[in-house]
C-alpha positions as CSV (number, residue, x, y, z in Angstrom):
1,M,-44.5,-18.3,7.7
2,T,-43.9,-15.9,5.5
3,C,-41.1,-14.3,7.4
4,R,-39.5,-17.8,7.8
5,V,-39.7,-18.6,4.0
6,L,-38.3,-15.1,2.8
7,G,-35.5,-15.3,5.7
8,V,-36.7,-12.1,7.3
9,R,-37.1,-11.0,10.7
10,R,-40.7,-10.4,12.1
11,Q,-40.2,-7.3,13.7
12,G,-39.0,-5.6,10.6
13,Y,-41.7,-7.2,8.2
14,Y,-44.4,-5.5,10.5
15,E,-42.3,-2.3,10.1
16,W,-42.6,-2.5,6.7
17,C,-46.4,-2.9,6.8
18,S,-46.7,-0.3,8.8
19,G,-44.6,2.3,6.9
20,V,-42.8,3.1,9.9
21,R,-39.0,2.8,10.1
22,S,-37.4,2.0,13.7
23,P,-34.6,4.6,14.7
24,R,-32.2,1.4,13.9
25,T,-33.3,0.9,10.6
26,Q,-32.7,4.8,9.8
27,E,-29.3,4.6,11.5
28,N,-28.7,1.7,9.3
29,E,-29.8,3.3,6.2
30,L,-27.8,6.6,6.9
31,L,-24.7,4.3,7.8
32,L,-25.1,2.5,4.7
33,K,-24.9,5.6,2.6
34,H,-21.5,6.5,4.4
35,I,-20.3,3.2,3.7
36,E,-21.1,3.4,-0.1
37,R,-19.4,6.9,-0.5
38,I,-16.1,5.5,1.5
39,H,-16.1,2.3,-0.5
40,A,-16.7,4.5,-3.9
41,E,-13.7,6.9,-3.0
42,S,-11.1,3.9,-2.2
43,R,-11.7,3.2,-5.9
44,G,-13.7,0.0,-5.0
45,T,-11.1,-1.3,-2.7
46,Y,-12.1,-0.9,0.6
47,G,-13.3,-4.1,2.6
48,W,-14.7,-3.9,5.9
49,P,-11.8,-3.0,8.2
50,R,-10.7,0.0,6.0
51,V,-14.2,0.9,5.9
52,H,-14.6,1.1,9.4
53,A,-11.4,2.6,10.1
54,E,-12.6,5.3,7.9
55,L,-16.1,5.8,9.9
56,T,-14.3,5.7,13.2
57,L,-10.8,7.6,12.6
58,G,-12.1,9.7,9.8
59,L,-15.5,10.4,10.3
60,G,-15.5,9.9,14.3
61,L,-18.6,7.6,14.2
62,A,-18.9,5.1,17.1
63,V,-20.0,2.0,15.1
64,N,-19.0,-1.7,15.6
65,H,-17.0,-3.6,13.2
66,K,-19.6,-6.5,12.9
67,R,-22.1,-4.1,12.0
68,V,-20.2,-2.8,9.2
69,A,-19.4,-5.9,7.8
70,R,-23.0,-7.2,7.9
71,L,-24.2,-3.9,6.5
72,M,-21.3,-4.1,3.5
73,R,-22.3,-8.2,3.1
74,E,-26.3,-7.5,2.8
75,A,-25.5,-4.7,0.4
76,G,-23.2,-6.9,-1.8
77,I,-20.4,-4.4,-1.2
78,Q,-16.9,-6.0,-1.2
79,G,-13.0,-5.0,-1.1
80,L,-10.5,-6.4,-3.2
81,Y,-8.1,-9.1,-1.5
82,R,-5.6,-11.0,-2.9
83,R,-4.7,-14.4,-2.4
84,R,-1.4,-14.8,-0.6
85,S,0.8,-16.5,-2.4
86,R,3.7,-19.3,-1.5
87,G,7.2,-18.0,-2.6
88,C,10.3,-19.4,-2.5
89,T,11.4,-19.9,1.0
90,V,14.9,-21.1,1.0
91,R,17.8,-18.9,1.5
92,D,20.8,-19.1,-1.1
93,Q,24.1,-19.9,0.6
94,H,26.2,-18.2,-2.1
95,A,28.0,-14.7,-0.9
96,D,26.5,-11.8,-1.3
97,P,27.7,-8.3,-2.8
98,Y,26.4,-6.8,0.6
99,D,25.6,-7.6,4.0
100,D,21.8,-8.4,4.8
101,L,21.7,-5.9,7.5
102,V,17.6,-6.1,8.0
103,D,17.5,-9.9,8.4
104,R,13.6,-9.6,7.5
105,D,12.9,-7.1,10.7
106,F,10.8,-4.5,9.2
107,V,10.4,-2.8,12.4
108,V,11.9,0.7,13.5
109,D,11.6,3.5,15.3
110,G,11.5,6.4,13.1
111,P,11.8,7.7,9.7
112,D,14.6,7.3,7.1
113,E,16.0,4.1,8.8
114,I,15.6,1.7,6.7
115,W,14.6,2.1,2.9
116,C,13.4,-0.8,0.6
117,T,13.5,-0.4,-3.2
118,D,12.6,-3.0,-6.1
119,I,11.4,-3.0,-9.5
120,T,8.1,-4.1,-11.0
121,E,6.7,-4.3,-14.6
122,H,3.1,-4.6,-16.7
123,S,2.4,-4.8,-19.8
124,T,0.5,-2.6,-22.2
125,G,-0.4,-2.4,-25.8
126,E,2.7,-0.8,-26.6
127,G,5.1,-3.1,-24.4
128,K,5.9,-3.1,-20.9
129,V,6.2,-0.4,-18.5
130,Y,8.6,-0.6,-15.8
131,C,8.5,1.0,-12.2
132,A,11.1,1.1,-9.3
133,A,10.0,2.7,-6.1
134,V,12.0,3.3,-2.9
135,I,10.0,3.0,0.2
136,D,10.3,4.0,3.9
137,V,9.6,1.2,6.5
138,F,8.4,3.1,9.0
139,S,5.6,5.0,7.5
140,R,5.2,2.5,4.3
141,R,5.3,6.1,2.2
142,V,6.7,5.8,-1.2
143,V,9.6,8.5,-0.7
144,G,11.0,7.8,-4.4
145,W,9.7,6.4,-7.7
146,S,10.6,6.2,-11.2
147,I,9.2,5.0,-14.4
148,D,10.6,4.1,-17.7
149,D,10.2,1.6,-20.8
150,N,13.2,-0.6,-19.7
151,M,15.5,-1.6,-16.7
152,R,18.4,-0.3,-17.1
153,T,20.2,1.1,-14.0
154,E,19.0,4.8,-14.5
155,L,15.7,3.3,-13.7
156,V,16.5,2.7,-9.8
157,S,19.0,5.7,-9.8
158,D,16.2,8.1,-10.6
159,A,13.9,6.6,-7.9
160,L,16.7,6.9,-5.4
161,G,17.6,10.5,-6.6
162,M,14.1,11.4,-5.8
163,A,14.2,9.8,-2.4
164,I,17.1,11.7,-1.1
165,T,16.2,14.9,-2.6
166,R,12.7,14.6,-0.5
167,R,14.3,13.3,2.7
168,R,17.7,14.6,2.4
169,P,18.8,11.5,5.0
170,E,21.7,11.9,7.3
171,R,25.0,10.3,6.2
172,Q,25.3,6.4,7.3
173,A,21.8,6.9,9.2
174,T,19.6,5.2,6.3
175,I,19.9,1.5,5.3
176,L,18.7,1.0,1.4
177,H,17.8,-2.8,1.2
178,S,17.2,-4.4,-2.0
179,D,17.6,-7.8,-3.8
180,H,20.2,-8.9,-6.0
181,G,19.2,-7.7,-9.3
182,S,21.5,-6.3,-11.8
183,Q,20.5,-2.7,-11.5
184,F,21.1,-2.9,-7.9
185,T,24.9,-4.6,-8.0
186,S,25.8,-2.2,-10.8
187,W,28.5,0.1,-10.4
188,A,26.6,3.2,-11.0
189,F,24.0,2.6,-8.3
190,G,26.7,1.8,-5.9
191,R,28.4,4.9,-6.4
192,R,25.3,7.0,-6.2
193,L,24.9,4.8,-2.5
194,V,28.2,6.1,-1.7
195,D,27.8,9.7,-2.5
196,A,24.4,10.0,-0.9
197,G,26.0,8.3,2.5
198,L,23.7,5.4,2.3
199,V,24.2,2.0,3.7
200,P,23.7,-0.7,1.2
201,S,21.8,-3.9,2.4
202,M,20.8,-6.9,0.2
203,G,18.8,-10.1,1.0
204,S,19.7,-13.5,0.1
205,I,19.3,-14.6,-3.9
206,G,15.8,-16.0,-4.7
207,D,14.2,-15.3,-1.3
208,C,11.3,-13.2,-1.8
209,Y,10.5,-13.0,2.0
210,D,13.9,-10.8,2.5
211,N,12.6,-8.0,0.8
212,S,8.6,-8.9,1.8
213,L,7.4,-5.3,2.6
214,V,8.2,-4.0,-1.1
215,E,7.0,-7.2,-2.5
216,S,3.4,-6.2,-0.4
217,F,3.6,-3.1,-2.0
218,W,3.7,-4.2,-5.5
219,G,1.3,-6.8,-4.2
220,T,-1.5,-4.2,-3.7
221,M,-0.4,-1.6,-6.9
222,Q,-1.3,-5.0,-8.7
223,L,-4.6,-5.7,-7.3
224,E,-5.7,-2.3,-6.9
225,L,-4.5,-0.9,-10.2
226,L,-2.3,-2.4,-12.7
227,D,-4.9,-5.5,-12.8
228,S,-8.0,-3.3,-12.9
229,K,-8.2,-2.8,-16.7
230,K,-6.2,-3.6,-19.6
231,W,-3.7,-0.5,-20.4
232,G,-3.3,0.7,-24.1
233,T,-0.3,2.9,-24.0
234,R,2.8,3.2,-21.7
235,T,1.9,6.7,-21.4
236,E,-1.6,5.8,-19.7
237,L,-0.1,3.4,-17.4
238,A,2.5,5.7,-16.3
239,T,0.0,8.8,-15.4
240,A,-2.0,6.0,-13.4
241,I,1.0,4.8,-11.6
242,F,1.7,8.6,-10.9
243,E,-1.9,9.5,-9.7
244,W,-2.2,6.1,-7.4
245,I,1.1,6.8,-5.6
246,E,0.8,10.5,-5.2
247,C,-2.9,10.8,-5.0
248,W,-4.0,7.8,-3.3
249,Y,-1.2,5.7,-1.8
250,N,0.6,8.0,-0.1
251,P,-1.9,10.7,1.2
252,L,-5.0,8.6,1.8
253,R,-4.7,4.9,1.6
254,R,-5.3,3.0,5.1
255,H,-2.6,0.7,6.0
256,S,-3.5,-1.8,8.9
257,S,0.3,-2.2,9.4
258,I,0.2,1.5,10.7
259,G,-2.7,1.9,12.7
260,M,-5.0,2.2,9.6
261,L,-3.8,5.5,8.5
262,S,-2.4,6.5,5.7
263,P,1.6,6.9,5.4
264,V,0.9,10.7,5.2
265,D,-1.2,11.1,8.3
266,F,1.1,8.1,10.1
267,E,4.5,10.7,9.7
268,A,2.5,13.7,11.0
269,A,1.2,12.2,14.0
270,H,4.6,10.0,14.7
271,T,7.2,12.4,13.7
272,P,8.2,15.1,15.8
273,P,8.5,18.6,14.4
274,H,11.6,19.9,13.0
275,P,13.7,22.0,15.3
276,D,14.1,25.0,12.9
277,H,10.0,25.1,12.7
């Protein structure tokens, strides 16, 4: 009767009365400690899928995902999940400065085939901070980024410059996909593309799905970092964005779209060594 009222198993109740814990109970306690540590190291963002991936791929533990989900639920441990918003879905019919060479097909065979770029903004006590990023579609790695207090063309040019310096793409081998923001249609940015030998591509006006990969990245940053607190100064937020990209997102954060690996680990596992090495 007591077990029924309290919603506990009879076996667990008698184990508690006797003071003897079963091997399964001890395993669950140890597993829960691993789960709590992984969740804390993920900055409180991981739900059971990524916690399970860290247990199996990172620690090499053979554990069922349902068991992980149950232990997290019983311990009140939750990840961060964003609601999927319904964006604009109607393609604009006006002429585009550049053809859409991607056409929502974000599947590539190797690194530096398609880069996606965009800008986001967030408020602080001193005013807004703007961030531009360049993402490699192959690994979801942020290969270039820039932060400033304005949205002038230099913001996106600096992010592109970092990507070019880091990756040194072959001429006419990398597509750079963007929206129709004035920074991306400017003469200066177009000149930078030509000089670097990149192939420009643009989605249709007012259609967020045409650049959905980078929109998803912004959504992740918004959920895990930008909305996590109120930011007092631009410097504080800029430093946090730098740390989140370079110390968490690129090297450590697991992605379901790339086999639950981090961008850095995915590139290491799927990119052949350079012939000079």
